[in-house]
C-alpha angles and dihedrals in degrees: 000000000000109000100168140014130196123189145093125306108238099171134011129178145113091031093302130104129191110216119198111217111184092321099321118107117217118196106216127182114226137183119253092253093053091046089056091049098048089047088070098046126093131197120017122354128197118217124188105219140204116199123206117196121197133165095271103025150029115210131190121207116195132210131182093210144030095244094059093047092048089048088052094050091048095046093054090057089069115096111254096018114108130177094279093052092045091051091049090054093051089048089067102027127051112218094259090048090050090049089053092047095051096045094047090045093238103159093167089069091054093044089063089083119099112262094010110116129192093269095052089044090052094049090051091054093045100045098041101040093096098033099053096070093056093063109083094206091059106024097028093070089060094047093060091049099252104170095183113136096003112119127208126043106300109154097214111172101053102029094043097052093042099041118035103050095060089047091050088049089059090062103262120139123254093253095050091044094051093049092048097049095038088055089050091046097050113124104171118204095292093052098042095112093056096079125056116225 
C-alpha cells in the first residue's frame, strides 16, 4: 500500500498529476482543487495517497492535506459514491465546506459536483451526518471554532463551545446538535457585533 509520495510534478492536467519520485513516475488522480494548488508549486511536493487495487488496475489518488484524504475515504463509504464521484465532490467543495454542507443537510451544495445527482447528494448528507464529526481532520476544525471558509454570520467560538457540548450530553447526535446550536448562534449581518469572536 502506498500511503505517501514525495517528488517533483512533471505533468499536471485533467485532474491527474505525474509525480517523479527518484526517477519513477507515479500517475496520481487529484481533485480539481488540488490540481490548481500543485500547479503553482515548485520543487518537491508531498502527496498523501489512497490506493485502490482492482483485478485489472491499481489507481492512486493524491491529496495535499489530511482533511481532503479523510473526506475522500468517508465519501467512498456511501453507497453509490465511487472514487470518481468523491473526487468530483472534492473538486467543488473544500473539506470544511463539505463538513458544513453535510451537517447542515445541504444536499444542493453536494449536488454541484459533476455527475452527482440529487439522490446521491441526499445519500451523502444522510449517511455521513453522524460520521463526519467523529473525524478530527474534518469535524475537529469546527469544534475549536475555526470559522475559515464558512460564510454568513455564525459566531463560532463562543456559541459552539458554550452550546453544543450540553446538547450532545443530552443524547442528541452530532449533526442534530450542530444544527441546533448553529441556528441559535446565527447572527446575520445586522447582528454580527453581538457575538465576540
